[in-house]
N, C-alpha and C positions, 0 to 999 in steps of 0.2 A: 671234603664237600659231599655232600649226599643230595639225592634227589629224590622228592615224594611224588609220586604219579597221583595219588589221590587218597582221601580218608574215607572211604567207603566202609570201611570195616567198624568204623565208629558212628557212621551217620546212619547206616542200615546193615545193623549187625545181625537183623533178621534173614538178609540175602546172603551173607557169608559161611562157609564152612566154619564149623566150631574151632577145629584146631588152628586151622591158619589164623582166624580172628585172636587167638588166646596168644599165639606167637607174635602177630603184630602190634596187639595190645602191649607187649612187652618191649617188643625191639624198636619200635618207631619213636616213643619218647628218649628210650636209652641214645639211639641214633642220633636224633636230634640235638639232645642236650651236650654230644661230645663233639658236634659240626661246627666248624668255624663258619660256612655257608651252606645254606639249602636254597637247592633248585626247585622250582614248582613248575609242574606241564601247563599251568594256566593261571589266571587272575583269580579263578574261583577257589583253586587249590591253595594260593596263596593266602587268600583270606581263611580258609578254613584253618591253616596252619595256625594265622595269628590268632584266631577267635577260639580256636579249641583247644590247643595246646599252647598257646602263650608264647608262640615262637617271636621274637621280638621283631617288627616290620623291618629294620635296616638289616635282619640277616636272613632275608628271604628275596630272592631274583626268580622272576617269571623267564622262564626258555620254552617257548613253544615249539615242539616237534613238528614233523612234515609226514606229508604222503611219501612214500617211496616213487622215484622218476617214472616208473614203468605203469603207471596209474595215469592212463589217458585213453581217450575215446578208442575204442577197436571198431574199425570198418571192415575187415578181411573177411570174406564170407567164409573162408576155408577155418580161421581160427575160431570165428563164431560157431560154426556148425560143429566143430570138434568139441568144443565146451558144451555146447546145447546136447550132444549125443552122451557125452560122458556123463553129465549130471541128471540127464533125463529131464531137461528143462522144456516148460510147455511155451506155445507160440506167445503169448501175453502172460505178463506175471509183473506184480507187486513185488519187489525185494525186502527182506531183513536180514542182517548180517550180524553176528555175534554170537558170543558162547551162550548157550542155552542155560540161564540161571534167572534168578529172582529180579535182579536189578534190571535187567534189559527190557522188562516190562510185557512180555510176550502174550501174557493171558490177556491182559486189557487189548493188544493189538489183535487177538484174535477175535475178540468181542467186536472191537471195532469193523472187523473187516466183515461178521457177520451181518451187522448192520448194513454195511456197505452193500453185500449181496442183497439183501433183502430190498434197497433203493436203486439199485442198479441190475438191469438186466442182462449189461454186458461188462459187470465187472471182470477184471483179470484174475488169474490163480493168483494166491498169496506162497511164495516162497521164502521158505525159512532156513537160511544157509548158518553153520556153525555146530562145532561139539558139544556134546553134552559136558556140562559141568558138574552143577550140584541142584539139588531140589528142583530138578526141572521136569518132573512127573506132572506137575500142576498144567504145564503147557499142552502136554498130549491129552490130557482129561478135560482140557476146555476144546479143543477140538473135538473131541469125541462128543462130548456133551451138546456141542453145537450142531453135528450131523455133517462137518464140514472136511471130512475125509478124504473125500476127492478133489476138493477146492484148494487144500492146504497141504503144501508137499515139502517135506523135511529132507534136505539134500546131504546133513553132515558137514563135515568139514571140507571145505573149498581150497584147493591148492593155490598158495600166493601167487602162482603166475596165471591161473584161470580168473582171478579177481576180475580184472579189468573188462573181460568180456563179459562176464557175469552182470558187472554194472551196467556196462553198455547197452545189453539186450534188454534191461529192465525199465519198464515203465515209470517206476519210482523207485528209491529207497525210501523206507519209513523205518526212522530210529526212535522210539518213544521211550528211551532209556530214561530211569529215574534218576541217575548218578553218572557221571563220567569225570575223570581227572582230565580227559582230552577230548576222545572220542573220535578215532580214526574213520570208521566208515562213512560219517557225513562226509569229510574231506575227500576221502576216495573216490565217492561216488561223484561229489561235483568236479572233480578232475578228471573223470571219464565222461562228463557232459549228461550226466543223468539227475533229473529233478530230485529233491530230497525234501521230505516232511519230517520233521525233527522237533525233539521235547525242548520246551523253553527253560528246563532246568540246568543246575550246576555250569558247566564249563560249555555247552554246546551253543549257545548263543555268540559266543566269542569264536567259535570254529567257523558257523555258517554265516555269521552277520547278518547281510538283509538276502542272503541268497537263497533262502528256505522258508517253506511255511512251517511258522512255528507253532507248537499246539501244547498245551497243558496236557502232561503225560497221565493224567489221573481222569481227564474227562472223556470219556468213550467216545460220547456222540461227536464231539468237537473233533476228536482223532479221524473218527470217519467221514465227517465233513470235509476235513483238510483232505485225505486222501481223495476223496470223490471229487474235490475240485481242481486237483492236480492232473488227475486221469480223463477229467471230462472237458478241460479247456488247454486248447493247444495254444492260445495268447501266454497264456501263465506259464504253460511248461516250457515255452520258448524263451520268457523272460527269467525263470528260474535256471535254466540252462547258461543262459548267457550271463548272468551274475554268477553263477556258481564257478564257471571257468575263470572269470577275473578274481574272485575270492580265493580260491584253492592255490592261486599264483604268489598269494600274500606269504605263504608258508613254504619254507625250502629249507634243508638240512644244511646248505651253506651259512643261511641266516643264524641256525641254530648253534653252528658252529662258532661262527663271529661273536654272537652274545656271549 
């Protein structure tokens, strides 16, 4: 039995590190040809396997992963204060979580944030969390070119135990990824009661259901408008939080193990 998380190395080769892409190009088809059963993290990955690599449909099963149980709303002021000080978190911020690499679409997020700053005098800071992956230099360049060095904060890798507090303090999670085999940050954020703005692409609509504001990740004005609507409307925020908590409960490692 082999599990395939995603085929991003085929669909977005320009976003992948060259050595890893060559390895996957060789090994994934080889592994699939030998496997008796293939597990996919999402229906989207299942479809990609069938369409791109001619895997017989009867050979592929979707088995959704889940967020870890500790992803839940953090209310303890001591815990929140500790995490705020550790990462020098601003009082109000929009959050992005994920490795710094092209597929996460952070250059367009920065451009959308610049547009948001022009339209709203009270836009929160943009906090980008994640370790540097590959081909990330354009992200920093986009921030510098936009003159947003004081408004966009890179905090690097955030420890797993600190993420629930970070999600809980955020005004919203914005996840405009171009492609995900599953996409953990939106699920983790929903489990923590954080409103989510999310890409319409790949598996992400499966993860968030109707509990997020979905937006075309290539449409910078639409992304800016989506963020603005979430931070500016208490009613929308409340609906997203409630729907998100319900949506997050649909995924559990117990269900994964049973499947």
